[in-house]
C-alpha positions as CSV (number, residue, x, y, z in Angstrom):
1,M,-83.7,75.8,187.6
2,T,-83.8,79.3,186.1
3,T,-86.8,81.5,187.2
4,V,-88.2,83.9,184.6
5,L,-90.8,86.6,185.0
6,V,-92.7,87.4,181.9
7,V,-94.4,90.8,181.9
8,D,-96.7,91.7,178.9
9,D,-100.2,93.1,178.5
10,E,-100.9,90.6,175.6
11,P,-102.3,87.4,177.1
12,Q,-101.3,85.4,174.1
13,I,-97.7,86.4,174.3
14,V,-97.5,85.7,178.0
15,R,-99.1,82.3,177.5
16,A,-96.8,81.3,174.6
17,L,-93.7,82.4,176.5
18,R,-94.8,80.6,179.7
19,I,-95.5,77.4,177.8
20,D,-92.2,77.5,175.9
21,L,-90.1,78.4,179.0
22,S,-91.8,75.7,181.1
23,A,-91.2,73.1,178.3
24,R,-87.5,74.0,178.4
25,G,-87.2,73.4,182.2
26,H,-87.5,77.0,183.4
27,E,-89.9,78.2,186.1
28,A,-92.0,80.9,184.6
29,F,-94.0,83.5,186.5
30,T,-96.3,86.0,184.7
31,A,-97.7,89.4,185.1
32,H,-99.9,91.7,182.9
33,D,-99.3,95.0,184.6
34,R,-96.7,97.0,186.6
35,R,-98.2,96.3,190.1
36,T,-98.4,92.6,189.6
37,A,-95.0,92.5,188.1
38,L,-93.4,94.2,191.0
39,E,-95.3,92.0,193.5
40,V,-94.2,88.8,191.7
41,A,-90.7,90.0,191.3
42,A,-90.3,90.9,195.0
43,A,-91.7,87.6,196.1
44,G,-89.9,85.4,193.6
45,K,-86.7,87.2,192.8
46,P,-86.6,86.0,189.2
47,D,-83.2,85.3,187.5
48,V,-84.4,86.9,184.3
49,V,-87.2,89.3,183.5
50,V,-88.8,89.3,180.0
51,L,-90.5,92.8,179.8
52,D,-92.7,94.4,177.2
53,L,-91.4,98.0,176.9
54,G,-94.6,99.3,175.5
55,M,-97.4,98.4,177.9
56,P,-100.3,100.8,178.4
57,D,-99.7,101.5,182.2
58,I,-95.9,101.4,182.3
59,D,-92.8,102.5,180.5
60,G,-90.6,99.5,180.4
61,V,-87.4,101.5,180.7
62,D,-88.7,103.3,183.8
63,V,-89.6,99.9,185.3
64,I,-86.0,98.7,184.8
65,K,-84.4,101.9,186.0
66,D,-86.8,102.8,188.9
67,D,-88.2,99.5,190.1
68,L,-86.0,96.5,189.2
69,V,-82.5,97.9,189.6
70,P,-83.1,99.2,193.2
71,L,-84.5,95.9,194.2
72,A,-81.5,94.1,192.7
73,L,-83.8,92.1,190.5
74,T,-81.8,92.5,187.4
75,A,-78.7,90.6,188.5
76,S,-78.9,88.2,185.5
77,G,-80.7,90.4,183.1
78,V,-83.7,91.8,181.4
79,V,-84.9,90.8,178.0
80,A,-86.9,93.6,176.4
81,L,-89.9,92.8,174.1
82,V,-90.8,95.4,171.6
83,G,-93.7,95.1,169.2
84,I,-93.7,97.2,166.0
85,V,-96.7,97.2,163.7
86,L,-95.9,98.4,160.1
87,L,-98.8,99.3,157.9
88,Y,-98.4,99.4,154.2
89,R,-100.8,100.8,151.7
């Protein structure tokens, strides 16, 4: 079973991804901030990390480079989530 860590500050996105991943047979762990994400990652050594790059308390690129790579937690990969809001008038 593949383990996936989902990190996002939007509870609805985290919940939807957790439900979908679990329904597809994956074990999904979740976190809403950098501290929790690193604690969960260190404890569970996920196979894949789904990471929001634009969270309020973290820069996703820095987390990958400074936190996940040194801990060898990106062996299988990181999926980056990026939300863009376009406003038209």
